[in-house]
N, C-alpha and C positions, 0 to 999 in steps of 0.2 A: 781746245776750250781755253778761254781766257779765265785768268783766276784773279781774285781780289785778296790781299793779304790785310787780315783785320788786326789791328793793334791791340797786344795784350791788355786786358782790363782787369782791375780790381772791383769784385761783386761784393755787394752788402750781403750779410747772411740774415736773411729775413726770418728765420726761425728755425729751431732744433727741437727734434721730436724723437720719440722712441721708434715710430712706425710712419712711414711715408707711404700713402695708397695712391697709385698712378692711375686715374681714371675712376668715373663714378657709375659705371655700369652696374648690373647685378653682381659681378663678381667683385669690383671694388666696393659696393656697399656692403656687400657680405664680409669682406675682409676688415673694412674699417669699422663696422659695428661690432664684430667679434672680438677685434683686438683691443678696443675701447672698453667693452664690457669686461674683459680681462685684466684692466688695469694700466693698459699702455696710454701714452700720450700720442694721439693720433691726429695726421692731417691728411685730407683728401685733396689732391691736384687734378682740377677739372678745367679743361679747355674750353668748354662751352658755359653758358649762363644757367645750367639746370643740371639737378642730379638725376642719375637714372639710365645714361646711355641710350641704347637702343630700346629699352623698356619703356622709356617716356618721349626723349627727343627723337627717337626713331619710330614713334607711332606703331609700336609693336600691337598688334592685336590682342595677343593673349599669351600666357605662359604656357609655352609649347614644350611636351615632354614632362618629366617629372624627376623628382628625387626625394630621398629621405630626409632632408634638411629640416630642423627644428625651425629655422629662421624664415624659410620659404614659407612653412604653415603658418607661421606668426605673420608675415606680410600679408597672406591672403585672408587671414582672419580680421587684419586689423584694416586692409582695405574693404572689406564687407561693412565695416563699420561706418565707412566714409560713403559709401555708396547710397543711392536714393531709389526710391519706387520699388520695383519688383525685385532689385538687387540688394536692398537694404538688409544689412545682417545675415546675408547668404553668400559665404564663400563660394566664388567663382573664379575661373581663370582668365577671363576677359578683364581687359585693363581699362581703366580711365587715367589716362596719361597725366592729367593735370592733378588728379588726388594722388597718384603715386608719386609725384615730385614731392608734394606737400609731406606725404608719409615717410619718404626716405630723409627729408631734412628733420622731422620730428625724432626719429629714430637714431639719427646722428647724434642730435642735440641731448637726447636722455642717455645715450652710452657716453657722453662727454667727448666725442670726437668732433673735430673742426673740419671745415671745407673751404677750399679757396677757388672761386670761379676765375674764369677768363685768364687762366694761367697755363700756357703750352710749354710741356717739359721738353727741353730741347736737348739734353746732355746729362749723363751721369757724372758724378763725382767720384772718381777712383782713387784708392788707396792701394795700390797694387793690385792684388786680384779681389780685393774687396770693395764693394760700392758702399759710400759714406753719404751719399745724398744725391740730389740732382740740381739741375740749373734750370730756372724756368724764363721765359719771355712773356711780358704782360704790359700792360698801360703803364704798370709800376717801373717797366724798365727790366733788365738783365738781373736777376737775384739768384742766390743759392738758400738751398732749405737742405740742412744737414739731419741725417738718421742712422739710428742703429741698424733698422732693418727697412729695407724697401720692397713694396709688393707692387710688382707691374701686373696691373689689371687692365692695362690699355687696348686689349684687344690685339693690336697688331705687334705687342711687346716691344714698343719703341725703345725703352730703357734698356732692356735685357740685350737687344741687338747691338747698340752703341756700347754697352759694357764689355761685349765681345763673347756672349752666349753662341755657341753655334747654332744654326737652324737651316731648314729648307724652306722653301716656297712652294705652297700649293700641293699638287699631286707628284709624288715621287717621279714618276715616269717622265714627265716633261714640264713640270713648274705651272702647269696651267690652274687656275684657281675658280671656285665657284662665281656666277655673276654678282653683280651689284644691283640694288633695288632701291627706290624711294617709295615707302609706305605712303599712302594717303586714305582719306576718309570722304565718303559721299554720305549726303542727309537726302530726305525726301523718299526713302525708300518704303513701300508697304511691305510691313513685316508679315501680314497675314498670306501674303502670296510669294514673299522673297526666296530665291535660291540661295543657298549657302552651300559652296564647295570648298571644304577644309583642305583638301590634298590634291596633287597632281592627278592621282589615281582615281579621284571622284569625278563621275560624269553625270550628265542630266540630259535627258533627251526632251527637246521642244518640238513645235510643229515645223520650225525651219532647219532642224539638224541638232546634233549634240553639240552641246556649249563648248568643250574643249576642242572640238574640230572647227568648230564657227570661229574661236578666237585664233587659232593657227591660220585661219583664211583671212580674216579681216583686220587683225591688228598689225601694226608695223613691227617687223622683225627688228631685233630679236625677241620681242613680247610676242605673246601668243599663247597664254595660258590663262586659267580663271582660278582665282583663289580669294574668296570672298568670306568673311568673318563678321559674326554678330558682335556689338558693343554692348555697354551698359547704358547707352543713352537711345531713346526712342526713334526709330527711322534712320538711323546711322549704322553705316556699314564699313569697315575696314578692308583696304583692298591692298592685296599684295601682288601686283600684276606688272608693274613696270619691271623692265629687264636690261641690264646692259652687259654684255660678255667682253672678255679680254681685259678684264680691270685688274690694276695693281694697286690695292688700297695702301701702299706705302709711297706711292707717288703721286704728287699734287697734279701734275698734269693729267694723269689718268683719271683720278679722283674728279677733275673738272669735267673730263668728257662725259663720264658716267652722271655728274650732276645735269648737265646740258641735254643728253639723250634722254634720260628717265623723265625730266619734266616736260620734255617735247611729245612724250608718249602719254602723259596723264589724260589730257583731253580727248585723244583717240579713244582711250579707254572708257571715258566717260560717254561718248557717243555711241560706242559697242554695247554698253550696259543698257543705256536706253532703248536701243534697237532691238536686242536680241534676248535680254534677260528678264524673265518674269519677275514683277514686283519693284523692276528699275526704270519704269518708263519715265518718271519724273525726278529722277535723281540728279543731284549737282555735286560737285566737289565743294567741300567747306575747308580742308586743311590738306597739307601736305608736309612730310617730315621735312625739317631743317636741315638734315642730314643724309648723306646716303648711306646706305646699309650695306656694310661691309662683312661678308659671310667667312672668308678664309684669305688669309695671307702667310703669315711665318709659324713654322711649327718648330718649337726649339728642341734642342738635346737635354734632356733631363737625365737622372740617375736611371729611370726606366721609362720607357717608351709603350704606351697602351696601345694596343692593336685591336683591328677588326675582331680576330679569335678570341680575344679576351672578352669581348664584349659579346659575341655569339655565345661562348661558352658559360656566361654568366660567372666569371670568377670572381671569388672572393678572397681579396689581397689580405693578408695578415697586418699590412700597414696601411689600411685603407683610411681615407679621409672623406670620401664621399661614397656614400651607401644608398640602396635604392634607385640608383639613376636608370632612368627608361626613356628611351625615345626610338627613333629607326636610323637608317642611313639615309639621310636628307640631303642627298647630293642632287643641286638644282643642275640642269643641263649646261655643261661647261661651253658648248657651242651654240646653244639657242634657248628656245622655250621649253619648259616642262621639266620632268624629272629626267636626270642622267641615266644612260643605260646601266650604270652601276647602283643606283639607287634602289632602296625598297620602303616604301611608305605602309600602304595599307596590308602588304603581304610580308612585312617585316617579321623573321620567324621565332625571334626570341621574347618571350614575355615574363621573363622573371626579374629582369632588370641586373645590374652590375654594380661592382665598387670602381672606384679609381684610387691608386695608391700615392702616398705621400710624396713617393720619390719621383713622380711626374711633375709635382710642383716644383722641386729642387733642381735649378739649372746646373749643368756641368761647367766647371771652371771661375765661378764667380760666387764669392761668400756674401752675406748678408743679403741675399736677393730670394724673392720668392715669386713664383709664377701662380696666376689665377685666372681662370676664363679659358678662350679658345685658343690662347698662345700657349698651353701647357705641352707637355713632350708626349705627341702621339701621332699616328699615322695619318694620312689623308682621308682614309676611310672610317677610322675611328672618331677623328674629329667631326665628320657629318653627323655623328651621333651626340657626343657630348658637348658641341658648341652651342647647345640651346640654354635658354635663361634660367630655368631652375637647376640644372646641372652646373652652370657657371656660377651662380650663388652659392652652390653648396660648395664648389671648390673655394671662393671667396672665404666662406664662413671657416673652412679647415686651415687656410693660410693664414686668416686673423689669430685663430686659436693658436695656431704654432708660433706666430711672431709674438704673441702676448707672453707666452711661456717663455720664449728664448730671451726676452728682454728681462723678465723677472729673474732669471738664472744667471744671466750676463755670458748666453752662449750663443754660437751661430744656429741658424735655423736647422741645419743638416744632423745637428747634434742633439736635438730634441728627441725624447722618448715618445714614440708616436702613441703609445698607449694613454700617456697624458693628454695628447690632443683628442683622442677617441672620448675620454671621459667628459672632456669639455662639449663635445659634440652631442654624446648620447644625453 
């Protein structure tokens, strides 16, 4: 492999902050809002031009799963105030992505946090084993941002990986990861007759056969399942049906393949919906997400690794920073369409909910850094449960509270008394 040796550069320091939050998805929003409400000077660095990550740019249909997060409840209530028609002032889990983008910005502004779009974080700034900031690339050039604490809410954990935190990829046995998806929306759906299938284990019989079986027969592999969700807009349905396996979300070539393959599937799915699904005879594509949805990449090593058993036993950890977390083992088929043989949706046996300990957010070996979102310390199976947005938002809320306390006391995040964090969250 040829190499090019880049000359050393002197970079401008574009800003100094108490807390830098990397990524503006639900975990990043939770972290930034909570840290700023706690009195910290906060900047969110976001590589796209909109806030919200998968919840907005990803065209996510709804808040999947739940958590006991106060901030999550606040977002549902404030979203309801912005909704129109039948959804006005009625808290629902369905998402209007355009209104949610605006709500995030309003909440950041109210809290006193700043956000900088179109800024790709390319490297951490390290002082020994402590992170002291990050380097970004943007239209403004290569710049440095300094901070007392960095919260990596990038999903893939790009900063944590480059800072040297140990991790493994995907499934422990072979490193394989859940498939990638581009979400899209169709309009022109007759809601009075429309079929909505919310899970892989949902089925629907038509005169021409059962819909999940028809999808496997007629859609281009590895697409081949039906997931259709209501929206807050009349006649509009969100489709979670494109599918690309064997994708590494930390590799640009792999992401490019996922983008191309998923976009090629969209109009084949539109044709399938028109032909086979009741109520969709006149549907048409109106929008597709501008980003590939990546479900799984790096799992980092923290002071504790949450496991499948912890979730099934509904463990209550003394050092919890997420409580009331509830979902299922949502493992999309690693080899093709549908639910993986290890997954459980409709038949998930644990109804109590569970907690996530603060130790899962504290990475091994690097000070001044916290993890929030699907990159925390957990197993492949546990991750399939906690990776959903309400739980990731709650992780961010916990990380943000911890960061604000650490800044105020002049200590490292791992030294924060978890009881103080819990008081902020309660």
